[in-house]
C-alpha positions as CSV (number, residue, x, y, z in Angstrom):
1,M,-34.9,9.3,11.2
2,S,-33.4,8.3,14.3
3,N,-34.8,8.8,17.7
4,R,-31.2,8.9,19.5
5,A,-29.9,11.8,21.4
6,P,-28.0,13.9,19.1
7,Q,-24.5,12.9,21.0
8,D,-25.2,9.3,21.4
9,R,-25.2,9.3,17.7
10,I,-21.6,11.6,17.9
11,E,-20.4,9.5,20.1
12,E,-20.8,6.2,17.6
13,F,-19.7,7.8,14.7
14,V,-16.4,8.1,16.3
15,T,-16.0,4.8,16.6
16,A,-17.5,4.0,14.0
17,L,-14.6,5.9,12.4
18,T,-12.1,4.9,13.7
19,S,-13.2,1.0,12.4
20,A,-13.8,2.2,9.0
21,L,-10.4,4.1,8.7
22,A,-8.8,0.8,9.5
23,A,-10.9,-1.9,7.1
24,Y,-10.4,0.6,4.9
25,Q,-6.7,1.0,5.4
26,I,-6.4,4.0,5.2
27,D,-3.4,5.8,7.4
28,G,-2.1,8.8,8.9
29,V,-5.2,10.2,10.0
30,S,-4.1,12.4,13.3
31,E,-6.7,12.6,15.7
32,A,-7.0,16.4,14.8
33,Q,-7.3,15.6,11.8
34,Q,-10.0,12.9,13.0
35,A,-12.0,15.8,15.5
36,Q,-12.0,17.5,12.1
37,L,-14.0,14.8,10.8
38,V,-16.1,14.6,13.9
39,A,-16.9,18.5,13.5
40,H,-18.3,18.2,9.8
41,Y,-20.7,14.9,11.0
42,R,-22.1,16.8,13.9
43,M,-22.8,20.0,11.5
44,M,-23.4,18.0,8.7
45,L,-26.7,16.2,10.9
46,A,-27.4,19.3,12.3
47,W,-27.6,21.3,8.9
48,N,-30.1,18.0,7.4
49,R,-32.8,18.8,9.3
50,R,-33.6,21.5,7.7
51,T,-31.4,20.9,4.1
52,N,-31.3,18.0,2.1
53,L,-27.8,17.4,2.0
54,T,-27.6,13.7,2.1
55,R,-29.6,10.4,2.6
56,I,-27.0,8.7,5.0
57,T,-26.7,9.7,8.3
58,E,-26.2,6.9,10.3
59,P,-23.1,7.2,12.5
60,D,-21.8,3.9,11.0
61,E,-23.3,4.2,7.7
62,A,-21.8,8.0,7.1
63,A,-18.4,6.7,8.7
64,R,-17.5,3.8,6.0
65,L,-19.4,5.1,2.9
66,H,-18.9,8.9,3.4
67,Y,-15.8,9.6,5.3
68,A,-13.9,6.6,4.5
69,D,-15.0,6.2,0.9
70,S,-13.9,10.0,0.6
71,L,-10.7,9.1,2.1
72,A,-9.2,6.2,0.0
73,G,-8.8,8.4,-2.9
74,G,-6.0,10.2,-1.0
75,R,-3.2,7.5,-1.8
76,F,-4.0,8.4,-5.5
77,V,-3.9,12.6,-5.2
78,G,0.2,12.3,-5.9
79,A,1.6,14.8,-6.8
80,A,-1.3,17.2,-7.6
81,Q,-1.3,20.5,-5.9
82,T,-4.9,21.6,-6.2
83,L,-7.6,19.7,-6.7
84,L,-11.4,20.1,-7.8
85,D,-14.8,18.5,-6.5
86,I,-17.4,18.9,-9.3
87,G,-20.9,18.3,-7.4
88,S,-19.4,18.4,-3.8
89,G,-22.9,18.3,-2.6
90,A,-22.1,17.9,1.3
91,G,-18.1,18.0,0.8
92,F,-17.6,14.5,-0.2
93,P,-14.3,14.1,-0.8
94,A,-13.6,17.4,-1.1
95,I,-13.9,17.6,2.3
96,P,-12.7,14.6,3.6
97,L,-8.8,15.3,1.3
98,A,-8.8,18.7,2.3
99,V,-8.2,17.5,6.2
100,L,-6.4,14.9,4.6
101,R,-3.6,16.6,2.5
102,P,-3.6,20.6,4.5
103,D,-0.8,21.0,1.8
104,L,-3.6,20.0,-0.8
105,R,-5.5,23.4,-2.7
106,V,-9.5,22.3,-2.7
107,T,-11.9,23.6,-4.3
108,A,-15.6,22.3,-4.4
109,L,-18.1,22.9,-7.0
110,E,-22.1,23.0,-5.9
111,A,-23.8,24.7,-7.8
112,N,-27.0,24.4,-5.0
113,Q,-26.9,27.8,-2.8
114,K,-27.8,26.0,0.9
115,K,-24.8,23.6,-0.1
116,S,-22.2,26.0,-1.2
117,L,-23.4,28.0,2.5
118,F,-22.9,24.7,4.6
119,L,-19.6,24.2,2.7
120,A,-18.7,27.7,3.6
121,E,-20.0,27.5,7.2
122,A,-18.1,24.0,7.5
123,R,-14.4,25.6,6.5
124,D,-14.7,28.1,8.8
125,A,-15.8,25.8,11.4
126,L,-12.6,23.3,10.9
127,G,-10.0,25.9,10.3
128,L,-9.2,24.5,6.6
129,A,-7.4,27.2,5.2
130,N,-6.6,24.6,2.3
131,F,-10.6,24.5,1.1
132,D,-12.7,27.0,-1.5
133,I,-16.1,26.9,-2.5
134,K,-17.3,28.2,-6.4
135,T,-21.0,28.5,-6.5
136,A,-21.6,27.9,-10.2
137,R,-22.3,24.4,-12.5
138,V,-19.8,23.1,-13.8
139,E,-20.7,23.7,-18.1
140,S,-19.9,27.2,-16.9
141,F,-16.4,27.1,-14.9
142,D,-13.4,27.1,-16.1
143,L,-11.2,23.7,-15.2
144,S,-8.3,24.4,-16.3
145,A,-6.7,25.6,-13.1
146,F,-6.6,21.9,-11.4
147,D,-4.5,19.4,-11.7
148,L,-6.1,16.9,-10.5
149,L,-10.5,16.7,-11.1
150,T,-12.8,14.6,-9.1
151,S,-16.2,13.4,-8.4
152,R,-18.6,11.0,-6.2
153,A,-21.8,11.2,-6.3
154,L,-22.6,13.6,-9.3
155,D,-26.3,13.8,-10.5
156,R,-26.5,12.9,-14.1
157,A,-22.6,11.3,-14.3
158,E,-23.4,9.4,-17.0
159,E,-24.1,12.3,-19.0
160,I,-22.0,15.1,-17.9
161,L,-18.9,13.7,-16.6
162,P,-17.6,12.3,-20.6
163,K,-18.3,16.3,-21.2
164,V,-15.9,17.6,-18.0
165,A,-13.0,14.5,-19.8
166,E,-13.4,16.3,-23.6
167,R,-12.3,19.6,-22.0
168,M,-9.4,18.1,-19.7
169,S,-5.9,18.7,-20.8
170,A,-3.1,16.8,-20.9
171,R,-2.0,18.0,-18.0
172,Q,-5.2,16.8,-15.7
173,R,-6.5,14.1,-14.6
174,F,-9.5,13.0,-13.4
175,M,-9.9,10.8,-10.1
176,L,-13.5,9.3,-10.4
177,Y,-15.4,7.5,-7.1
178,C,-17.8,5.4,-8.9
179,A,-20.0,2.0,-9.0
180,T,-18.5,-0.6,-11.3
181,E,-21.5,0.2,-13.5
182,L,-20.8,3.6,-14.1
183,L,-17.4,2.4,-15.2
184,D,-17.8,0.6,-17.5
185,K,-20.4,3.1,-19.5
186,L,-17.6,5.9,-19.1
187,T,-14.8,3.1,-20.4
188,A,-17.0,2.1,-23.5
189,R,-16.9,6.1,-24.0
190,L,-13.4,7.5,-23.4
191,A,-11.5,4.0,-23.5
192,A,-10.3,5.4,-26.5
193,D,-8.7,8.5,-26.4
194,F,-8.0,8.2,-22.1
195,T,-5.8,5.8,-20.0
196,I,-8.2,4.1,-17.2
197,Q,-6.5,3.0,-14.1
198,A,-9.7,1.0,-12.0
199,H,-9.0,0.7,-7.6
200,P,-10.8,-1.3,-5.8
201,I,-12.1,0.6,-2.8
202,T,-11.2,-1.4,0.3
203,P,-13.2,-3.0,1.1
204,S,-16.3,-2.8,-1.1
205,A,-15.5,-4.9,-4.1
206,A,-17.9,-3.4,-6.3
207,R,-16.3,0.3,-5.5
208,R,-13.8,1.6,-7.4
209,V,-11.2,5.0,-7.3
210,A,-10.6,5.2,-11.2
211,I,-8.2,7.7,-12.5
212,F,-9.1,8.9,-15.6
213,A,-5.9,10.9,-18.4
214,R,-4.7,11.6,-21.5
215,R,-3.7,9.4,-23.6
216,S,-0.1,10.9,-25.6
217,A,-0.9,11.9,-29.0
């Protein structure tokens, strides 16, 4: 755990976030939106002292591996009007995407009660009128109302995500943030029924945003 004063970490994060957005080639994030991301990071640090939201809290790592990584998916949202983030945890990618795209209705699906409470407080603090939270397990949750499904750090992803894919309709897409190893395993299982487009998350060659869509009959 860092011994630095909280304000020092916030100031480091502000600088790191600006650098990370440039490195990941993410454009169009306004000063007001950056301020919302900083406010979320501040809340995450405070909550993480008593609730295990994430192990990645250092300013530079958080800026790159949480916020810029999440925002990198924004270019693949397309015409979707509704998005469901499965296993949202501390709000990644749901909160950065809700900040980036105020026209997009974002729902965070999180089974853990404490994490859901954090997400609700973050929504209110950031003034995210386009952000909802549902406390439920994906196995028992109706996915049909959402244009785009996404997941970034889901426990037991290799087991759960193929079952999620089986429930997708032809109009839905799945946007998965993942390492190449998980993508290879899912591709082996789903390629017969789904088209899969994989895009590198700049600047990491080991990370991908993969878009899954049902093949036409």
